[in-house]
mmCIF file of the N, C-alpha and C atoms, coordinates in Angstrom:
data_MODEL
# 
_entry.id   MODEL 
# 
loop_
_atom_site.group_PDB 
_atom_site.id 
_atom_site.type_symbol 
_atom_site.label_atom_id 
_atom_site.label_alt_id 
_atom_site.label_comp_id 
_atom_site.label_asym_id 
_atom_site.label_entity_id 
_atom_site.label_seq_id 
_atom_site.pdbx_PDB_ins_code 
_atom_site.Cartn_x 
_atom_site.Cartn_y 
_atom_site.Cartn_z 
_atom_site.occupancy 
_atom_site.B_iso_or_equiv 
_atom_site.pdbx_formal_charge 
_atom_site.auth_seq_id 
_atom_site.auth_comp_id 
_atom_site.auth_asym_id 
_atom_site.auth_atom_id 
_atom_site.pdbx_PDB_model_num 
ATOM 1   N N  . MET A 1 1  ? 53.542 -26.971 18.449 1.00 0.00 ? 1  MET A N  1 
ATOM 2   C CA . MET A 1 1  ? 54.131 -26.544 19.713 1.00 0.00 ? 1  MET A CA 1 
ATOM 3   C C  . MET A 1 1  ? 53.308 -27.082 20.874 1.00 0.00 ? 1  MET A C  1 
ATOM 4   N N  . THR A 1 2  ? 53.971 -27.309 21.943 1.00 0.00 ? 2  THR A N  1 
ATOM 5   C CA . THR A 1 2  ? 53.276 -27.771 23.142 1.00 0.00 ? 2  THR A CA 1 
ATOM 6   C C  . THR A 1 2  ? 53.092 -26.616 24.111 1.00 0.00 ? 2  THR A C  1 
ATOM 7   N N  . ALA A 1 3  ? 52.238 -26.807 25.073 1.00 0.00 ? 3  ALA A N  1 
ATOM 8   C CA . ALA A 1 3  ? 51.837 -25.737 25.982 1.00 0.00 ? 3  ALA A CA 1 
ATOM 9   C C  . ALA A 1 3  ? 52.988 -25.035 26.704 1.00 0.00 ? 3  ALA A C  1 
ATOM 10  N N  . PRO A 1 4  ? 54.036 -25.718 27.162 1.00 0.00 ? 4  PRO A N  1 
ATOM 11  C CA . PRO A 1 4  ? 55.067 -24.973 27.891 1.00 0.00 ? 4  PRO A CA 1 
ATOM 12  C C  . PRO A 1 4  ? 55.762 -23.911 27.047 1.00 0.00 ? 4  PRO A C  1 
ATOM 13  N N  . PHE A 1 5  ? 55.661 -24.012 25.731 1.00 0.00 ? 5  PHE A N  1 
ATOM 14  C CA . PHE A 1 5  ? 56.365 -23.065 24.870 1.00 0.00 ? 5  PHE A CA 1 
ATOM 15  C C  . PHE A 1 5  ? 55.439 -21.997 24.301 1.00 0.00 ? 5  PHE A C  1 
ATOM 16  N N  . LEU A 1 6  ? 54.175 -21.988 24.691 1.00 0.00 ? 6  LEU A N  1 
ATOM 17  C CA . LEU A 1 6  ? 53.226 -21.001 24.189 1.00 0.00 ? 6  LEU A CA 1 
ATOM 18  C C  . LEU A 1 6  ? 53.120 -19.828 25.151 1.00 0.00 ? 6  LEU A C  1 
ATOM 19  N N  . SER A 1 7  ? 52.939 -18.647 24.591 1.00 0.00 ? 7  SER A N  1 
ATOM 20  C CA . SER A 1 7  ? 52.707 -17.477 25.434 1.00 0.00 ? 7  SER A CA 1 
ATOM 21  C C  . SER A 1 7  ? 51.249 -17.497 25.899 1.00 0.00 ? 7  SER A C  1 
ATOM 22  N N  . LEU A 1 8  ? 50.935 -16.648 26.857 1.00 0.00 ? 8  LEU A N  1 
ATOM 23  C CA . LEU A 1 8  ? 49.561 -16.577 27.347 1.00 0.00 ? 8  LEU A CA 1 
ATOM 24  C C  . LEU A 1 8  ? 48.615 -16.102 26.245 1.00 0.00 ? 8  LEU A C  1 
ATOM 25  N N  . ALA A 1 9  ? 49.077 -15.201 25.393 1.00 0.00 ? 9  ALA A N  1 
ATOM 26  C CA . ALA A 1 9  ? 48.249 -14.726 24.287 1.00 0.00 ? 9  ALA A CA 1 
ATOM 27  C C  . ALA A 1 9  ? 47.941 -15.867 23.313 1.00 0.00 ? 9  ALA A C  1 
ATOM 28  N N  . GLN A 1 10 ? 48.920 -16.710 23.047 1.00 0.00 ? 10 GLN A N  1 
ATOM 29  C CA . GLN A 1 10 ? 48.700 -17.845 22.141 1.00 0.00 ? 10 GLN A CA 1 
ATOM 30  C C  . GLN A 1 10 ? 47.713 -18.844 22.741 1.00 0.00 ? 10 GLN A C  1 
ATOM 31  N N  . ILE A 1 11 ? 47.813 -19.081 24.033 1.00 0.00 ? 11 ILE A N  1 
ATOM 32  C CA . ILE A 1 11 ? 46.876 -19.985 24.703 1.00 0.00 ? 11 ILE A CA 1 
ATOM 33  C C  . ILE A 1 11 ? 45.467 -19.406 24.650 1.00 0.00 ? 11 ILE A C  1 
ATOM 34  N N  . ARG A 1 12 ? 45.333 -18.091 24.919 1.00 0.00 ? 12 ARG A N  1 
ATOM 35  C CA . ARG A 1 12 ? 44.029 -17.431 24.846 1.00 0.00 ? 12 ARG A CA 1 
ATOM 36  C C  . ARG A 1 12 ? 43.453 -17.528 23.438 1.00 0.00 ? 12 ARG A C  1 
ATOM 37  N N  . ASN A 1 13 ? 44.285 -17.328 22.418 1.00 0.00 ? 13 ASN A N  1 
ATOM 38  C CA . ASN A 1 13 ? 43.813 -17.416 21.033 1.00 0.00 ? 13 ASN A CA 1 
ATOM 39  C C  . ASN A 1 13 ? 43.357 -18.823 20.689 1.00 0.00 ? 13 ASN A C  1 
ATOM 40  N N  . ARG A 1 14 ? 44.076 -19.835 21.158 1.00 0.00 ? 14 ARG A N  1 
ATOM 41  C CA . ARG A 1 14 ? 43.670 -21.218 20.888 1.00 0.00 ? 14 ARG A CA 1 
ATOM 42  C C  . ARG A 1 14 ? 42.364 -21.559 21.588 1.00 0.00 ? 14 ARG A C  1 
ATOM 43  N N  . LEU A 1 15 ? 42.187 -21.060 22.801 1.00 0.00 ? 15 LEU A N  1 
ATOM 44  C CA . LEU A 1 15 ? 40.917 -21.268 23.499 1.00 0.00 ? 15 LEU A CA 1 
ATOM 45  C C  . LEU A 1 15 ? 39.772 -20.612 22.731 1.00 0.00 ? 15 LEU A C  1 
ATOM 46  N N  . ALA A 1 16 ? 40.005 -19.407 22.215 1.00 0.00 ? 16 ALA A N  1 
ATOM 47  C CA . ALA A 1 16 ? 38.970 -18.706 21.456 1.00 0.00 ? 16 ALA A CA 1 
ATOM 48  C C  . ALA A 1 16 ? 38.644 -19.453 20.167 1.00 0.00 ? 16 ALA A C  1 
ATOM 49  N N  . LEU A 1 17 ? 39.651 -19.956 19.468 1.00 0.00 ? 17 LEU A N  1 
ATOM 50  C CA . LEU A 1 17 ? 39.408 -20.716 18.245 1.00 0.00 ? 17 LEU A CA 1 
ATOM 51  C C  . LEU A 1 17 ? 38.592 -21.980 18.525 1.00 0.00 ? 17 LEU A C  1 
ATOM 52  N N  . THR A 1 18 ? 38.933 -22.663 19.601 1.00 0.00 ? 18 THR A N  1 
ATOM 53  C CA . THR A 1 18 ? 38.201 -23.871 19.971 1.00 0.00 ? 18 THR A CA 1 
ATOM 54  C C  . THR A 1 18 ? 36.757 -23.539 20.342 1.00 0.00 ? 18 THR A C  1 
ATOM 55  N N  . ALA A 1 19 ? 36.564 -22.463 21.087 1.00 0.00 ? 19 ALA A N  1 
ATOM 56  C CA . ALA A 1 19 ? 35.219 -22.065 21.479 1.00 0.00 ? 19 ALA A CA 1 
ATOM 57  C C  . ALA A 1 19 ? 34.378 -21.706 20.250 1.00 0.00 ? 19 ALA A C  1 
ATOM 58  N N  . ARG A 1 20 ? 34.975 -21.017 19.277 1.00 0.00 ? 20 ARG A N  1 
ATOM 59  C CA . ARG A 1 20 ? 34.237 -20.669 18.062 1.00 0.00 ? 20 ARG A CA 1 
ATOM 60  C C  . ARG A 1 20 ? 33.861 -21.920 17.270 1.00 0.00 ? 20 ARG A C  1 
ATOM 61  N N  . ALA A 1 21 ? 34.769 -22.889 17.228 1.00 0.00 ? 21 ALA A N  1 
ATOM 62  C CA . ALA A 1 21 ? 34.465 -24.144 16.527 1.00 0.00 ? 21 ALA A CA 1 
ATOM 63  C C  . ALA A 1 21 ? 33.309 -24.882 17.206 1.00 0.00 ? 21 ALA A C  1 
ATOM 64  N N  . ILE A 1 22 ? 33.287 -24.870 18.523 1.00 0.00 ? 22 ILE A N  1 
ATOM 65  C CA . ILE A 1 22 ? 32.196 -25.497 19.263 1.00 0.00 ? 22 ILE A CA 1 
ATOM 66  C C  . ILE A 1 22 ? 30.882 -24.784 18.970 1.00 0.00 ? 22 ILE A C  1 
ATOM 67  N N  . LEU A 1 23 ? 30.916 -23.452 18.932 1.00 0.00 ? 23 LEU A N  1 
ATOM 68  C CA . LEU A 1 23 ? 29.691 -22.704 18.654 1.00 0.00 ? 23 LEU A CA 1 
ATOM 69  C C  . LEU A 1 23 ? 29.173 -22.981 17.243 1.00 0.00 ? 23 LEU A C  1 
ATOM 70  N N  . ARG A 1 24 ? 30.075 -23.160 16.279 1.00 0.00 ? 24 ARG A N  1 
ATOM 71  C CA . ARG A 1 24 ? 29.638 -23.496 14.915 1.00 0.00 ? 24 ARG A CA 1 
ATOM 72  C C  . ARG A 1 24 ? 28.977 -24.872 14.886 1.00 0.00 ? 24 ARG A C  1 
ATOM 73  N N  . ALA A 1 25 ? 29.567 -25.826 15.576 1.00 0.00 ? 25 ALA A N  1 
ATOM 74  C CA . ALA A 1 25 ? 29.033 -27.189 15.561 1.00 0.00 ? 25 ALA A CA 1 
ATOM 75  C C  . ALA A 1 25 ? 27.735 -27.309 16.354 1.00 0.00 ? 25 ALA A C  1 
ATOM 76  N N  . HIS A 1 26 ? 27.584 -26.514 17.391 1.00 0.00 ? 26 HIS A N  1 
ATOM 77  C CA . HIS A 1 26 ? 26.421 -26.623 18.278 1.00 0.00 ? 26 HIS A CA 1 
ATOM 78  C C  . HIS A 1 26 ? 25.417 -25.503 18.039 1.00 0.00 ? 26 HIS A C  1 
ATOM 79  N N  . ARG A 1 27 ? 25.399 -24.947 16.820 1.00 0.00 ? 27 ARG A N  1 
ATOM 80  C CA . ARG A 1 27 ? 24.424 -23.907 16.478 1.00 0.00 ? 27 ARG A CA 1 
ATOM 81  C C  . ARG A 1 27 ? 23.035 -24.534 16.473 1.00 0.00 ? 27 ARG A C  1 
ATOM 82  N N  . PRO A 1 28 ? 22.072 -23.902 17.161 1.00 0.00 ? 28 PRO A N  1 
ATOM 83  C CA . PRO A 1 28 ? 20.740 -24.521 17.257 1.00 0.00 ? 28 PRO A CA 1 
ATOM 84  C C  . PRO A 1 28 ? 20.015 -24.566 15.913 1.00 0.00 ? 28 PRO A C  1 
ATOM 85  N N  . ASN A 1 29 ? 19.220 -25.601 15.744 1.00 0.00 ? 29 ASN A N  1 
ATOM 86  C CA . ASN A 1 29 ? 18.365 -25.752 14.569 1.00 0.00 ? 29 ASN A CA 1 
ATOM 87  C C  . ASN A 1 29 ? 17.204 -24.760 14.663 1.00 0.00 ? 29 ASN A C  1 
ATOM 88  N N  . PRO A 1 30 ? 16.391 -24.649 13.617 1.00 0.00 ? 30 PRO A N  1 
ATOM 89  C CA . PRO A 1 30 ? 15.229 -23.748 13.685 1.00 0.00 ? 30 PRO A CA 1 
ATOM 90  C C  . PRO A 1 30 ? 14.273 -24.058 14.842 1.00 0.00 ? 30 PRO A C  1 
ATOM 91  N N  . ASP A 1 31 ? 14.252 -25.302 15.302 1.00 0.00 ? 31 ASP A N  1 
ATOM 92  C CA . ASP A 1 31 ? 13.391 -25.630 16.440 1.00 0.00 ? 31 ASP A CA 1 
ATOM 93  C C  . ASP A 1 31 ? 14.014 -25.245 17.778 1.00 0.00 ? 31 ASP A C  1 
ATOM 94  N N  . GLY A 1 32 ? 15.244 -24.709 17.769 1.00 0.00 ? 32 GLY A N  1 
ATOM 95  C CA . GLY A 1 32 ? 15.898 -24.241 18.990 1.00 0.00 ? 32 GLY A CA 1 
ATOM 96  C C  . GLY A 1 32 ? 16.722 -25.287 19.704 1.00 0.00 ? 32 GLY A C  1 
ATOM 97  N N  . ARG A 1 33 ? 16.814 -26.491 19.140 1.00 0.00 ? 33 ARG A N  1 
ATOM 98  C CA . ARG A 1 33 ? 17.566 -27.560 19.792 1.00 0.00 ? 33 ARG A CA 1 
ATOM 99  C C  . ARG A 1 33 ? 18.922 -27.728 19.122 1.00 0.00 ? 33 ARG A C  1 
ATOM 100 N N  . CYS A 1 34 ? 19.912 -28.073 19.918 1.00 0.00 ? 34 CYS A N  1 
ATOM 101 C CA . CYS A 1 34 ? 21.261 -28.332 19.413 1.00 0.00 ? 34 CYS A CA 1 
ATOM 102 C C  . CYS A 1 34 ? 21.250 -29.613 18.571 1.00 0.00 ? 34 CYS A C  1 
ATOM 103 N N  . PRO A 1 35 ? 21.856 -29.600 17.369 1.00 0.00 ? 35 PRO A N  1 
ATOM 104 C CA . PRO A 1 35 ? 21.832 -30.800 16.535 1.00 0.00 ? 35 PRO A CA 1 
ATOM 105 C C  . PRO A 1 35 ? 22.681 -31.947 17.097 1.00 0.00 ? 35 PRO A C  1 
ATOM 106 N N  . ILE A 1 36 ? 23.623 -31.648 17.960 1.00 0.00 ? 36 ILE A N  1 
ATOM 107 C CA . ILE A 1 36 ? 24.498 -32.688 18.514 1.00 0.00 ? 36 ILE A CA 1 
ATOM 108 C C  . ILE A 1 36 ? 23.970 -33.173 19.867 1.00 0.00 ? 36 ILE A C  1 
ATOM 109 N N  . CYS A 1 37 ? 23.691 -32.232 20.754 1.00 0.00 ? 37 CYS A N  1 
ATOM 110 C CA . CYS A 1 37 ? 23.236 -32.587 22.108 1.00 0.00 ? 37 CYS A CA 1 
ATOM 111 C C  . CYS A 1 37 ? 21.746 -32.889 22.166 1.00 0.00 ? 37 CYS A C  1 
ATOM 112 N N  . ARG A 1 38 ? 20.993 -32.400 21.215 1.00 0.00 ? 38 ARG A N  1 
ATOM 113 C CA . ARG A 1 38 ? 19.538 -32.562 21.158 1.00 0.00 ? 38 ARG A CA 1 
ATOM 114 C C  . ARG A 1 38 ? 18.838 -31.931 22.357 1.00 0.00 ? 38 ARG A C  1 
ATOM 115 N N  . THR A 1 39 ? 19.407 -30.864 22.888 1.00 0.00 ? 39 THR A N  1 
ATOM 116 C CA . THR A 1 39 ? 18.798 -30.163 24.015 1.00 0.00 ? 39 THR A CA 1 
ATOM 117 C C  . THR A 1 39 ? 18.503 -28.727 23.612 1.00 0.00 ? 39 THR A C  1 
ATOM 118 N N  . PRO A 1 40 ? 17.476 -28.102 24.207 1.00 0.00 ? 40 PRO A N  1 
ATOM 119 C CA . PRO A 1 40 ? 17.166 -26.720 23.855 1.00 0.00 ? 40 PRO A CA 1 
ATOM 120 C C  . PRO A 1 40 ? 18.230 -25.728 24.322 1.00 0.00 ? 40 PRO A C  1 
ATOM 121 N N  . GLY A 1 41 ? 18.793 -25.913 25.471 1.00 0.00 ? 41 GLY A N  1 
ATOM 122 C CA . GLY A 1 41 ? 19.833 -25.024 25.986 1.00 0.00 ? 41 GLY A CA 1 
ATOM 123 C C  . GLY A 1 41 ? 21.139 -25.782 26.061 1.00 0.00 ? 41 GLY A C  1 
ATOM 124 N N  . CYS A 1 42 ? 21.885 -25.772 24.971 1.00 0.00 ? 42 CYS A N  1 
ATOM 125 C CA . CYS A 1 42 ? 23.105 -26.587 24.894 1.00 0.00 ? 42 CYS A CA 1 
ATOM 126 C C  . CYS A 1 42 ? 24.148 -26.102 25.908 1.00 0.00 ? 42 CYS A C  1 
ATOM 127 N N  . PRO A 1 43 ? 24.551 -26.957 26.860 1.00 0.00 ? 43 PRO A N  1 
ATOM 128 C CA . PRO A 1 43 ? 25.544 -26.533 27.852 1.00 0.00 ? 43 PRO A CA 1 
ATOM 129 C C  . PRO A 1 43 ? 26.916 -26.284 27.239 1.00 0.00 ? 43 PRO A C  1 
ATOM 130 N N  . LEU A 1 44 ? 27.262 -26.990 26.163 1.00 0.00 ? 44 LEU A N  1 
ATOM 131 C CA . LEU A 1 44 ? 28.561 -26.759 25.533 1.00 0.00 ? 44 LEU A CA 1 
ATOM 132 C C  . LEU A 1 44 ? 28.610 -25.393 24.862 1.00 0.00 ? 44 LEU A C  1 
ATOM 133 N N  . ALA A 1 45 ? 27.534 -25.006 24.212 1.00 0.00 ? 45 ALA A N  1 
ATOM 134 C CA . ALA A 1 45 ? 27.485 -23.692 23.577 1.00 0.00 ? 45 ALA A CA 1 
ATOM 135 C C  . ALA A 1 45 ? 27.545 -22.586 24.636 1.00 0.00 ? 45 ALA A C  1 
ATOM 136 N N  . THR A 1 46 ? 26.866 -22.792 25.746 1.00 0.00 ? 46 THR A N  1 
ATOM 137 C CA . THR A 1 46 ? 26.910 -21.811 26.836 1.00 0.00 ? 46 THR A CA 1 
ATOM 138 C C  . THR A 1 46 ? 28.320 -21.679 27.380 1.00 0.00 ? 46 THR A C  1 
ATOM 139 N N  . THR A 1 47 ? 29.005 -22.788 27.571 1.00 0.00 ? 47 THR A N  1 
ATOM 140 C CA . THR A 1 47 ? 30.376 -22.764 28.064 1.00 0.00 ? 47 THR A CA 1 
ATOM 141 C C  . THR A 1 47 ? 31.301 -22.082 27.055 1.00 0.00 ? 47 THR A C  1 
ATOM 142 N N  . ALA A 1 48 ? 31.112 -22.365 25.769 1.00 0.00 ? 48 ALA A N  1 
ATOM 143 C CA . ALA A 1 48 ? 31.937 -21.737 24.738 1.00 0.00 ? 48 ALA A CA 1 
ATOM 144 C C  . ALA A 1 48 ? 31.735 -20.221 24.733 1.00 0.00 ? 48 ALA A C  1 
ATOM 145 N N  . ARG A 1 49 ? 30.483 -19.771 24.890 1.00 0.00 ? 49 ARG A N  1 
ATOM 146 C CA . ARG A 1 49 ? 30.220 -18.327 24.957 1.00 0.00 ? 49 ARG A CA 1 
ATOM 147 C C  . ARG A 1 49 ? 30.905 -17.707 26.168 1.00 0.00 ? 49 ARG A C  1 
ATOM 148 N N  . ASN A 1 50 ? 30.875 -18.398 27.301 1.00 0.00 ? 50 ASN A N  1 
ATOM 149 C CA . ASN A 1 50 ? 31.539 -17.890 28.509 1.00 0.00 ? 50 ASN A CA 1 
ATOM 150 C C  . ASN A 1 50 ? 33.050 -17.803 28.318 1.00 0.00 ? 50 ASN A C  1 
ATOM 151 N N  . VAL A 1 51 ? 33.637 -18.789 27.641 1.00 0.00 ? 51 VAL A N  1 
ATOM 152 C CA . VAL A 1 51 ? 35.085 -18.764 27.377 1.00 0.00 ? 51 VAL A CA 1 
ATOM 153 C C  . VAL A 1 51 ? 35.433 -17.576 26.494 1.00 0.00 ? 51 VAL A C  1 
ATOM 154 N N  . LEU A 1 52 ? 34.649 -17.345 25.437 1.00 0.00 ? 52 LEU A N  1 
ATOM 155 C CA . LEU A 1 52 ? 34.904 -16.201 24.553 1.00 0.00 ? 52 LEU A CA 1 
ATOM 156 C C  . LEU A 1 52 ? 34.766 -14.887 25.307 1.00 0.00 ? 52 LEU A C  1 
ATOM 157 N N  . ARG A 1 53 ? 33.752 -14.783 26.142 1.00 0.00 ? 53 ARG A N  1 
ATOM 158 C CA . ARG A 1 53 ? 33.551 -13.561 26.920 1.00 0.00 ? 53 ARG A CA 1 
ATOM 159 C C  . ARG A 1 53 ? 34.737 -13.322 27.862 1.00 0.00 ? 53 ARG A C  1 
ATOM 160 N N  . ALA A 1 54 ? 35.216 -14.370 28.505 1.00 0.00 ? 54 ALA A N  1 
ATOM 161 C CA . ALA A 1 54 ? 36.359 -14.234 29.421 1.00 0.00 ? 54 ALA A CA 1 
ATOM 162 C C  . ALA A 1 54 ? 37.626 -13.865 28.661 1.00 0.00 ? 54 ALA A C  1 
ATOM 163 N N  . ALA A 1 55 ? 37.834 -14.461 27.493 1.00 0.00 ? 55 ALA A N  1 
ATOM 164 C CA . ALA A 1 55 ? 39.027 -14.141 26.699 1.00 0.00 ? 55 ALA A CA 1 
ATOM 165 C C  . ALA A 1 55 ? 38.995 -12.696 26.230 1.00 0.00 ? 55 ALA A C  1 
ATOM 166 N N  . GLU A 1 56 ? 37.814 -12.184 25.875 1.00 0.00 ? 56 GLU A N  1 
ATOM 167 C CA . GLU A 1 56 ? 37.700 -10.791 25.459 1.00 0.00 ? 56 GLU A CA 1 
ATOM 168 C C  . GLU A 1 56 ? 37.956 -9.854  26.627 1.00 0.00 ? 56 GLU A C  1 
ATOM 169 N N  . ASP A 1 57 ? 37.474 -10.210 27.825 1.00 0.00 ? 57 ASP A N  1 
ATOM 170 C CA . ASP A 1 57 ? 37.717 -9.381  29.007 1.00 0.00 ? 57 ASP A CA 1 
ATOM 171 C C  . ASP A 1 57 ? 39.208 -9.288  29.308 1.00 0.00 ? 57 ASP A C  1 
ATOM 172 N N  . VAL A 1 58 ? 39.903 -10.409 29.235 1.00 0.00 ? 58 VAL A N  1 
ATOM 173 C CA . VAL A 1 58 ? 41.347 -10.411 29.509 1.00 0.00 ? 58 VAL A CA 1 
ATOM 174 C C  . VAL A 1 58 ? 42.073 -9.559  28.478 1.00 0.00 ? 58 VAL A C  1 
ATOM 175 N N  . GLN A 1 59 ? 41.689 -9.685  27.220 1.00 0.00 ? 59 GLN A N  1 
ATOM 176 C CA . GLN A 1 59 ? 42.354 -8.919  26.174 1.00 0.00 ? 59 GLN A CA 1 
ATOM 177 C C  . GLN A 1 59 ? 42.082 -7.425  26.351 1.00 0.00 ? 59 GLN A C  1 
ATOM 178 N N  . ARG A 1 60 ? 40.862 -7.054  26.701 1.00 0.00 ? 60 ARG A N  1 
ATOM 179 C CA . ARG A 1 60 ? 40.547 -5.642  26.920 1.00 0.00 ? 60 ARG A CA 1 
ATOM 180 C C  . ARG A 1 60 ? 41.349 -5.074  28.081 1.00 0.00 ? 60 ARG A C  1 
ATOM 181 N N  . ARG A 1 61 ? 41.479 -5.845  29.149 1.00 0.00 ? 61 ARG A N  1 
ATOM 182 C CA . ARG A 1 61 ? 42.243 -5.363  30.310 1.00 0.00 ? 61 ARG A CA 1 
ATOM 183 C C  . ARG A 1 61 ? 43.716 -5.220  29.985 1.00 0.00 ? 61 ARG A C  1 
ATOM 184 N N  . ASN A 1 62 ? 44.254 -6.126  29.168 1.00 0.00 ? 62 ASN A N  1 
ATOM 185 C CA . ASN A 1 62 ? 45.677 -6.079  28.842 1.00 0.00 ? 62 ASN A CA 1 
ATOM 186 C C  . ASN A 1 62 ? 46.010 -4.968  27.864 1.00 0.00 ? 62 ASN A C  1 
ATOM 187 N N  . THR A 1 63 ? 45.078 -4.578  26.996 1.00 0.00 ? 63 THR A N  1 
ATOM 188 C CA . THR A 1 63 ? 45.384 -3.570  25.993 1.00 0.00 ? 63 THR A CA 1 
ATOM 189 C C  . THR A 1 63 ? 44.980 -2.173  26.427 1.00 0.00 ? 63 THR A C  1 
ATOM 190 N N  . ALA A 1 64 ? 44.316 -2.037  27.545 1.00 0.00 ? 64 ALA A N  1 
ATOM 191 C CA . ALA A 1 64 ? 43.920 -0.718  28.025 1.00 0.00 ? 64 ALA A CA 1 
ATOM 192 C C  . ALA A 1 64 ? 45.162 0.045   28.488 1.00 0.00 ? 64 ALA A C  1 
ATOM 193 N N  . THR A 1 65 ? 45.154 1.342   28.249 1.00 0.00 ? 65 THR A N  1 
ATOM 194 C CA . THR A 1 65 ? 46.302 2.142   28.679 1.00 0.00 ? 65 THR A CA 1 
ATOM 195 C C  . THR A 1 65 ? 46.228 2.338   30.187 1.00 0.00 ? 65 THR A C  1 
ATOM 196 N N  . PRO A 1 66 ? 47.334 2.160   30.864 1.00 0.00 ? 66 PRO A N  1 
ATOM 197 C CA . PRO A 1 66 ? 47.334 2.329   32.316 1.00 0.00 ? 66 PRO A CA 1 
ATOM 198 C C  . PRO A 1 66 ? 47.192 3.813   32.672 1.00 0.00 ? 66 PRO A C  1 
ATOM 199 N N  . PRO A 1 67 ? 46.684 4.106   33.855 1.00 0.00 ? 67 PRO A N  1 
ATOM 200 C CA . PRO A 1 67 ? 46.568 5.510   34.253 1.00 0.00 ? 67 PRO A CA 1 
ATOM 201 C C  . PRO A 1 67 ? 47.944 6.144   34.396 1.00 0.00 ? 67 PRO A C  1 
ATOM 202 N N  . ALA A 1 68 ? 47.997 7.424   34.110 1.00 0.00 ? 68 ALA A N  1 
ATOM 203 C CA . ALA A 1 68 ? 49.269 8.149   34.214 1.00 0.00 ? 68 ALA A CA 1 
ATOM 204 C C  . ALA A 1 68 ? 49.693 8.207   35.678 1.00 0.00 ? 68 ALA A C  1 
ATOM 205 N N  . PRO A 1 69 ? 50.990 8.086   35.937 1.00 0.00 ? 69 PRO A N  1 
ATOM 206 C CA . PRO A 1 69 ? 51.446 8.162   37.326 1.00 0.00 ? 69 PRO A CA 1 
ATOM 207 C C  . PRO A 1 69 ? 51.215 9.563   37.890 1.00 0.00 ? 69 PRO A C  1 
ATOM 208 N N  . LEU A 1 70 ? 50.912 9.614   39.165 1.00 0.00 ? 70 LEU A N  1 
ATOM 209 C CA . LEU A 1 70 ? 50.671 10.898  39.819 1.00 0.00 ? 70 LEU A CA 1 
ATOM 210 C C  . LEU A 1 70 ? 51.983 11.627  40.026 1.00 0.00 ? 70 LEU A C  1 
ATOM 211 N N  . ASP A 1 71 ? 51.956 12.916  39.738 1.00 0.00 ? 71 ASP A N  1 
ATOM 212 C CA . ASP A 1 71 ? 53.140 13.753  39.937 1.00 0.00 ? 71 ASP A CA 1 
ATOM 213 C C  . ASP A 1 71 ? 53.002 14.418  41.301 1.00 0.00 ? 71 ASP A C  1 
ATOM 214 N N  . PRO A 1 72 ? 53.972 14.244  42.190 1.00 0.00 ? 72 PRO A N  1 
ATOM 215 C CA . PRO A 1 72 ? 53.841 14.823  43.533 1.00 0.00 ? 72 PRO A CA 1 
ATOM 216 C C  . PRO A 1 72 ? 53.811 16.351  43.508 1.00 0.00 ? 72 PRO A C  1 
ATOM 217 N N  . ASP A 1 73 ? 54.295 16.986  42.437 1.00 0.00 ? 73 ASP A N  1 
ATOM 218 C CA . ASP A 1 73 ? 54.310 18.452  42.379 1.00 0.00 ? 73 ASP A CA 1 
ATOM 219 C C  . ASP A 1 73 ? 52.967 19.029  41.921 1.00 0.00 ? 73 ASP A C  1 
ATOM 220 N N  . ASP A 1 74 ? 52.093 18.204  41.349 1.00 0.00 ? 74 ASP A N  1 
ATOM 221 C CA . ASP A 1 74 ? 50.783 18.696  40.907 1.00 0.00 ? 74 ASP A CA 1 
ATOM 222 C C  . ASP A 1 74 ? 49.864 18.885  42.107 1.00 0.00 ? 74 ASP A C  1 
ATOM 223 N N  . PRO A 1 75 ? 49.058 19.960  42.096 1.00 0.00 ? 75 PRO A N  1 
ATOM 224 C CA . PRO A 1 75 ? 48.098 20.122  43.207 1.00 0.00 ? 75 PRO A CA 1 
ATOM 225 C C  . PRO A 1 75 ? 46.975 19.104  43.064 1.00 0.00 ? 75 PRO A C  1 
ATOM 226 N N  . PRO A 1 76 ? 46.383 18.677  44.169 1.00 0.00 ? 76 PRO A N  1 
ATOM 227 C CA . PRO A 1 76 ? 45.281 17.710  44.087 1.00 0.00 ? 76 PRO A CA 1 
ATOM 228 C C  . PRO A 1 76 ? 44.087 18.318  43.369 1.00 0.00 ? 76 PRO A C  1 
ATOM 229 N N  . GLN A 1 77 ? 43.370 17.481  42.628 1.00 0.00 ? 77 GLN A N  1 
ATOM 230 C CA . GLN A 1 77 ? 42.195 17.923  41.875 1.00 0.00 ? 77 GLN A CA 1 
ATOM 231 C C  . GLN A 1 77 ? 40.980 17.952  42.805 1.00 0.00 ? 77 GLN A C  1 
ATOM 232 N N  . ALA A 1 78 ? 40.201 19.013  42.697 1.00 0.00 ? 78 ALA A N  1 
ATOM 233 C CA . ALA A 1 78 ? 38.960 19.099  43.474 1.00 0.00 ? 78 ALA A CA 1 
ATOM 234 C C  . ALA A 1 78 ? 37.881 18.359  42.712 1.00 0.00 ? 78 ALA A C  1 
ATOM 235 N N  . GLY A 1 79 ? 37.111 17.547  43.408 1.00 0.00 ? 79 GLY A N  1 
ATOM 236 C CA . GLY A 1 79 ? 36.175 16.702  42.710 1.00 0.00 ? 79 GLY A CA 1 
ATOM 237 C C  . GLY A 1 79 ? 34.795 17.074  42.885 1.00 0.00 ? 79 GLY A C  1 
# 
């Protein structure tokens, strides 16, 4: 399928799958350096972690139950 026919959830899932694949490939060696980039702080791994974090935030916001609507007949709550 191409992008115009994918839902937002499917696009988010594909981004997460790609980010996980990048993290597997760019896992640091015991010396702390990325085996592909040969750098101690791999920018691709950092970006992949940020993408996963953003995808989880969007999913949490979408699945959270919305607040109950206010009933005009209920008295206001004292706080």
